[in-house]
N, C-alpha and C positions, 0 to 999 in steps of 0.2 A: 748597882751604880747610883750614886746620889744625883738627883736632877736639880739643875739650877732653876731659880724662879724665872718664869716666862713673862717678859715685859714687852719685848718687841722682836721683830724679825731682823735679820742682818741688814746693816746700813739704814736702819730706821724704817724699813718697808713695812707694810701692813702684815699682820699675822696671817698664816695660811687659811684661817677660818674664812676670810673674805673671798677666797678663791673657790670655796665649796658651796654647793647647793644644800643648805642645811635643812631644807624640806625633804631631803632624801629619807625614805623610811629607815629608821634606826638611829637617826641623828638628832632626835628631839632632845635628848639629854645634853648634847653638846650645845644646842641652840639655847637651852634654858640656863646654861652656865657661862654664857659669853662675858658676863660682867666679871668673872673670875677666870682669867686665861689659864691658870694652872689647872683648875678644876675642869674646864672645858677640854683642855688638851688631854687630861687623863681619861675623860669620857670618850674622846675621839680614839684614843689608843685602845680602849676596851672594845669599842665598836669594831675596829679593824681586826682585833684578836678573835672576835666572835663571829665576824661576818662570814656567811656561807653563800651569799647570792652571786658571787663572782667565781667562775671556774677558770683555772689556770693550770698549766702543766705541773706546777708545784703541788697542786691538789691531788694528783694521781701518781706522782713519782714515788718510788720506793728506793731510798738510799740507805745503805748499810756500810759499815766499815769494810766488809768483805767485797762490796761492789766497787769500792774506790781504788783507783790506781795509786801506786806508791807516789807517783809524781804529784798527785793532787794533795796527798797528805803532807808531803815535804813542802809544797808551795804554801799550804795553809800555815804550817808551823813557822816557816820563814817569815810570813807576813806578820806574825806576832812580834817579830823583832825588827819590823820595818824594812825587811828585805823583800822586794817586790818584783813581780814580772813587769818589765818595761815592754819592749817588743818580745814576743815569744822566740824570736830569732836570736836573741842575745841572752847571756846568763842573767839570772835575777840579780838585782842591784841592792846593795846594803846602804840605806840612807842614814843610818845612825839614829840619833834621838829625834830628828825633825825631817819630815818628808818634804822635799821641795818639788812641787808638781810642775813648775814652770821653767826649770833650767835643764838644758840638754847636757847631760853628763856623760854621753857616749864618747869614747875616745876618738872615734872617727866623725863625730858630730852628725851621724845619720839622723835626719829629722824624724824618721819613723820611731826611733827610740823614745823621743819625747812625746809625740802625739799618742802613741800606743800605750805609753804609761798611763795616760788619762782614760784608757778603756777599763781599767780596774779589774784586770783578769784575776789578780790574786784574791779579790773579794769574793769572786765566784767560788774559788777553792775553799775559802773559809766558810762560806755559807753551806757548801756541801758537807764538809766535815762536821759542822755544827748540827746539820740535819741528821747525821748518822750517830753523833755522840752526845749531843746536848751539853757539850763542854762550853761554859759561859765565857771562857777566855776569848773565844772567837767573836761573838757579838760585842763584847767589851772593846776588843781591838777595832772591830768594824766601825762602831760608833765614833771612836776616837779619830780614826782616819777619815771617816765621812765628814765629821765636823771640820777637820783640818782642811780637807779639799774644798768644801763649800766656802770656808772662810777665805782661802787663798784664791779661789777660782770663781768669783761671781760671774754671772752671765755676761758675756762679751763676745760678740761674733768675730772680733779681731784677735781674740786670745788663742794661743796654741792649744789650750785645754778645751776650746769650744769649736774646733773644726767640726763641720756638720756630720761627717761620718762617725766621729767619736760620740757626738751627741745622740745619734741614732743607735749606736751600739750600746751606749749606757742606758738609753731609754728602754731597750729590751732587757739587758742584763740586770739592771737595778730592780726590776720587778721581781726577779727571782731572789735577789738578796733580801729585799724587803719582806717577801712572804715567808722566807725561811727564818729570818731573824725576829720578826715582829712580836712573837710570843715570848721571847726572852725578856727577863726582868732587866737585862742590861740595855735593852732598847727602850729608851725613855720617852716620855711625852715631848720633851724638848727636841730629841732627835727626830721624832715623827714630824713635828712642825717644820723643822729645817729641811727634812728630806721632801716633804710634800711641796714646799715652795720651790725646791730645786727641780722636782719632777715637772712642776708647772713651767719653770724657766726652760726646761728641755722642750716641752711641748710648744712653747712660743717660738723658739728658734727653729724647730723642725717645721712648724706650720709656715713660717716665713720662707724657708728655702724651698719647700715643696711647691708653694704657690708660685715662686719665681721659676721653678723648673717647668711647671705647667704652661707658663707664658712664653717660654723660650722656644721659638719655632725651629731653631737650628738644631739644638741638642736635646731639648725636651727632657724626657725621662729615660734616656738611653744609657745613663751611667749606673754602675752597680751601687754607687753611693746612694742614689735615689731609693733603692730597695731597702737599704739599712736605715735610711732616714724615715721612710714610711713605716717600716716594721717597728722602729722605736716609738713613733707617735701612736701607732695602733695599740701597742702593748700598754702604754701609759693610759690611753683612753679606756681600754677594756678593764684594766686592773683598777683604775680609779674613776668609775662612772660618777663619783660624787663631785668631780670638777665641773664647774658650770659649762665649760666649753667642750666637754668630753664627746658629746654627740657630733659636734662639728669636726673635732679632731679625727674621730673614727671615720666619718664620711670622707674626709680629705685623704686619709691614708688608704682606704679601700679603693677610692677612685684612682689614686696614683698607681697602686699595684695592678689593678685591672687594666689600666692603660699601658703600664710598663711591660706587662707580659706580651702585649702585641708589638710594642716598639722595640723591645730588647731581645726577643726570642724569635729567630727566623723559623719559618715553617718546617725546616729540616731539623729543628730542635736545638740548635746551638745558640748560645747567648752571643751577642754581637761583638763582644770584646775578644773573642776567639782564644781564650785561655781556659783550659779545662779546670784548673783550680778555681778560678773565679766563677766558672760555669756551675761547678758543684755548690759553691757558696750561694749563688743566686737561686738554686733550687730551694735551699733552706730559707733564704730571705723572702722568697715568694710564699712558700708553703706554710711557714710557722704561723703567720698571721691568720691565714685561712683556717688552719687547724684550731687556733685559739678561738676564732669566732664560732666554729662548729661546736666547740665545747660549751659555748654560751648561747646556743640556739640561734645563731645568726649565720650559719654556713651558706645560706642562700644568697648572701651578698657576693659570693664568688660563683659565677656561672659554670656550667659544664665545660665550656670552651676554655676557661682558665685552666681547669684540671687536665684537659686534653693536651694543652701546651706544656704543662709541667711533666706529664707522662712522656711526651716527646723529648723533653730535656733529659729525662732519666735514661732514655735509650742511647744517648750520646756516649757515656762512659762504657756501656756494653760494647758499642761499636768501635771505640777508639782506645779504650784501656788496654794495656799490654797484658799478655797471657799470665804473667806472674803476679798481677795486681799492682804493678808499678804503672808509670804513665810517661808519655812523651812530655817534653818541657819546652814547647814552643812559646815564644813571647815571654811574658813575665811568669811563666810557670816554673816551679821547681819540682824535684822528684819526691815521690812518696808522700802525697798529701791525703792518702787514705780514702780514695773514691769508693772502694768496696763497702766500707762501713756505711757510708751515706746511702749508697745504692740499695743496700740490704733493707734499710728502713722503708724505702719507697717501693721496693719489690713487694713487700707485704701490703703496703697501702693500696697498690694498684692490682694486687693479685696476679703478678706476672712471673710465671715460672722461668722464663728466659732471663729476666733481670736477676732473679734469685740465683740462677746458675752462675751468671757472671759475678755476682756479688760474693758468692761463696767459693769461687774457684772450682765449680763443678761438684761440690759436695752435696748440694741440694738443688732442687728445681729441674728444669728441662733444658737440654742443650739447644741454643739457637739454631735455626735451620740453615741460615746463611753464614758464609765465611768472608764475604766481601761487602763493603758498605760505602755508599756515596752520600755525602752531605753537600750537594752542589752549590747551594746559596752561601754557605759558610766556607766552602773550599777545603773540606777535609775528606780524605779517602783512605780506606783501609782494606787490606787483603791479608788473609792468614791461612795457614795450612790446616788448622783445626782448632779445637778448644781445650787442648791439654796445656799445662803450664809451660811446657818446653816447645810449644809450637813456633813455627817461623811466622813473622808478621812484619808488614811494612805499613806505616802510617805516613801519609803525605799531606802537606799543607799547600794550598794555592788559592787564597781567598782575598776578600776585600780588606781595606784598611780597617783594623779593629780599634784604632785609637792608641792612646798612650801605652797601653799594656801590650801592644802588638809590635812586631818587628818586620822590617822589609826583607822577607825571606821566602817569597813565593817559589814553590818548587822544592823546598827543603823536605826532608823526610827522616824518619828513624826506622832502622831495621832491628828487629829483636829475633833471636833464635837460640834454642838450647838453654833458655833461662838467662840469657845475657843480652844487654843492650849493646849492639855492635856499632851503631853510629849515633850516639846520643846527641841531641841538640845542645847547643852551647849553653842555653839557659839565659838568665838575665843578670845574675850576680847581685845587684843591689839597686835600691831606688834612689837613695841620696847618700851623701857622705863621701862619695868617690865619683865625681862627674865623669872623669876620663874613663874610669873602669866601666861604668854603665854604658857609656858611648861605645866602648870597644865591643861589648857583647851584642850590641844592636846592629853591627855592620853586616851587610849582606854576605860579604866574603867569608865570614866565619860560620856560615851555614852550608848545608849540602845543596848548593845551587850554582848557577852559571852567571858570571859577571863579565863585564868589559873593564879591564884594568882594576878590578876590585871595587869599582864604584857601586854605591847603593842602587838597588833597583826600585822601580815603582810598583804600586799595587794596581794591576790591570788584568785580572784573571779571566780565564775562559775555559770551560770544560768542553773538550771536543769529543771524548769517547770514554765511556765506562762500561766495560763488558766482562762481567764475571763469568767463569766457566768452571766446570769440574776439573778440567785439565790445566788451563792457563788463564789467569786473569789479565785483562788489558786495561790500561788507563792512559789517556792522552789529555794533557792540560797545556794551556798556553798562558803566557804572561807578557804583556807589552812592557818589558823591563826598562827600555829606554825609548826615546823618541824615534819612531820609524824602525824599531828593532824589537822583535818578538822572540821570546824563548819558548820553544815547544819541547816539552818533556814527555816522552812515551815510556811507560813502565810495563814490563811483562813479568808476571810471576809464573815462571815456567815449571810445570809439573808440581807446583806448590813446594818447590825445593830451593830455587835460586831466582835472582832478579836480573833483568836486562834493562838498561837505560839507553834510550836514544835521545840525545840532547841536541837540538838544532837552534842556531841563532839565525833568524829569518829577517828579511827586510834589508836595512842598510846599516849593518854593524860596522863600527869603526873602533879600532884599538886592539888590545891583546885579549883574546878570549880565554877565560880561566874557568875551568870546571873544578869546583872545590869539594873536598871530602874531609871528614874528620872522624877519627877513631876514638874509642874510650881510652882512659889513662892506662897505658901498657906500653910495652915495646912494640915497634912497628918496623917492618922491613920494606924499604922502597927499592925497586929495581928499575932505574931509568932506562936501561937498555931493553928490558922486557916489557916496559910500560905497565908494571904491576906493583901492587902494594898489598901487604897483608898484616894482620895483627899477630902478636907473638905470645899469646897466652900459653902457658905450659900445659894447662889442663882445660878441658871443656871446649866450647865453641869458639872458633876464629872466623875471620872474614877475609876473603880474597877480593880485591878489586882489580880486574884485568881490562885494560883498554884495547880496543881494536887499533892496530897500527895504521898510520897514514902519514903522508909527507908533512914535515914540520912539527909534528906532535911531540911535545916534551913532557917530562914529569919533574916537579920540584916540590921540595918540602916547604911548608908554611908554618907560621906561628900558630899554635893551637892552645886553647884554654877551654875549660868547662866548669860550670858552676852547678853542682847538684843541690846545694842548699844556700839559703840567703846569706850574703856577706862572706861567702867562702868560694874560692876558686883554686883550680889546680891545672898544671900543664897536661897536655895530651898531644898525640901525634896528629898532624894535619898535612894535607898535600893538595896539589892541584895538577891537573893535566892542562897543558897550555898550547895554544896556537898563536904565534906572535903576529901582530900587525895585520889583522884581518880587514878586508875592505869589501867582502862579499859574504853571503851566507856560508856558515860552517856547520859541521856536525861532529859529535863525539858519540862513540858507542862503547859502553862499559858493561862488564858482566860482574855482578856482585854475588859471590857464592859463600854462604855460611857453610862451615865444614869442621869436622873433627879429624884428627890424625894427620895424614900427609896432605900437602898443598895440592889441590886439584888442578888439572890442566883445563884451560878455557880459551876459546877463540870464537870469532864471529866474522861474518861477511854479509854485506848488504848490497842490494842491486839498485834500489831506487835513487833518483836524484834527490838532492837536499830540498826539503820543503814539499815534497810530493804528498798528496793526500792518500797515497797508497803505500803501504810498507810491506816489504818482503825481506825477511832477515833469516839467516841461517846461523845457529849457535851450536857449538859443540862443547860439552863439558864432560870430562873424563871419557872421551870417545863416543859419547851418546849425542846424536844430532837432534836438534829441534828446529822445525820450520815455523817461524813466527810471522805474523802479519796482521794488517787491518786495512780497512778502507774508510775514509772519512766522508766519502760522497753520500 
C-alpha cells in the first residue's frame, strides 16, 4: 500500500511522536529523524515490528486455519466487502461503499446495534485470519476501515462511538489487531501514527471515567462497565509503555480492578449484578489484565486475595449451571452463552478437578462432592439429583436488587430434568428498540413467583433455612414483597425426584393472591377442576404441577412469553393459582413432578397454621408417602 506524506495529525493536532517518551530504549532512531516525519514514522514502525520487550497473548497464540471456526472465516471475508458485525445479536450489515459509523440503521432502532458496531468485532476476525494465512487483503481492508473510523469518530465523550464501555472494549481488542497486523506491509507508517494517537485518545477518556468512578461514593466501581474500562486502559498501557503516561495509566487500571473485585464480587462468589452471563464476562475482565501483567513480570500487582475471589467466582457456574451445560436466564441473561468453555480455562488455571468436571460435562476431572449449594449473600440456591446430564435440578433466586440488569422476581426458579428446561425463566428479550417489550419481560407476574394482583414485588430477601440432605433437600426463603406483606417460599426436593412448594403470604396482604407458573413452549393441559397443569411433550420429560385443594382456590391461564435469545420472543403456556380478595395470610401448596410416560398422581396435606415456624407436611406421589417438615426456631 502506498503511504501518503505525513505532515500533521487529524484536525491539525500534533503528531503522535509528542505523546511518546523518545528516550525509551530502541527509539533513538526515531528521535534522530524528527525533522523528517516520514522517516521518523518509518523508524517507529520498524521499532514496533522488531520490539520484543513487551509480552502479550498475541506473542504466544498459535492460530491456524484449522483452528478457526467457519464463522470467523465468513466474518473476515464479509468485512472485506464492508459487511460488518454490528451487535452479534443481529445479522451482519452490508454498508456498501462507505461505512457510516454514527447512524443507527437497525430496523427496530435498537441502540445496541449502533454502539456495538463501534466495538469493531469484525476487525478481530480479520486479524485472526491474517495471522493464520498472511493474506494481505485483510490488513489492507483493516487500515482502510481504521482510517475511516478515526476520521469520522474523533474523540468525543458525547459521541455514540465513544461510550466508555466501547472505548474500553476497543482498548483491549485493538491491541490484538495492532500486534497481528503491524508486520504487514499494508500497515503503513501513516496508519501507525493515526492509531497511536487514537490509542492515546482512548486512554485519556478511560482515565477520566475511571477517576470519576473512584470518586463516586454511591456507585463507585460496582458496574461491569468499570471492568472493561480498566481492562482497556491496562492493555493500552502495557502494550505501549512508550506513551509518557503509561505508568500512571497502568497504576490507575490496576487500582480500579483490585478495588472492584472487593466491591463487585460478594464473598459467596457472585458478581453483584446477579446475571450469570455478566458474571462470566467479569471473570475474564478481571483476569485478563492480571494474566497480561504476569506475562510481563508484574503479576505481583494483584495479590493472592484477588485470585481467591476470582476462584470463588469460578465456582458459581459449577453450582448454578444446568446439567446439560445450558443456564438459567434470570434478569438480563439469555440461554446458551457457553459458560463451560470459560470455566474450562480457569479449571486449568486453578488446578480444580471439580471445576474441570463441570466444564467438561463429566468427561474429565472429579465429580463435586455436593449436590446442593447456597449463595446466601447473592440469593441463589441450587439442588440437584446428581451430576449426569439428565439429572433433575432446581435453581432458585431470592436476592438483593442487582441494578439495571436485574428483575423484580424474588422467589422465581427454574426446574431442569431429563435434559429439558421445564420452567424456563422469561428472559429479558431486548435492551432498547422496544420499550414496552422490555417492560413486559421485567414484570414480577411473568416469573415463577407470588404476587398480589400481579403487581411488581420489592427486593427484600431473607434466607431462613438451607438444609441439604442425602434424602430430601430443604430451602426456606422470604421476601418482603409489599409493605407489611412477606412471601415465604419453602422448597422440598423429595427423594431427589420431585419438588414441593409451600408459598405463604404473611403479614397484611390485601388483594388477589396469584401464584404464577410458566412452562416452556409446548402444549399444556390445564384442569381447573383438579387444580393441576402439565406439559404436553410427546417424547421425553414432562412436568406436572398439582395444587393442594382449599376453599376459594382457582386456576386460570395467563399470557406467557419467553425469550431465549436477544431480540427474539415466542409464546408459551402460563398459568396462575389464585385466591381472590385476601385480607389475611394465605398459603398455597403445590407439587411439581418431572415425569415420563403417564401422568403421576400427587396429593398433599398440611397440619400447621399459616406462618408457623414449624412445618409438618404429608405428600403422596404415585402412592408413595413422604413426611416433610422443618423447624425455623
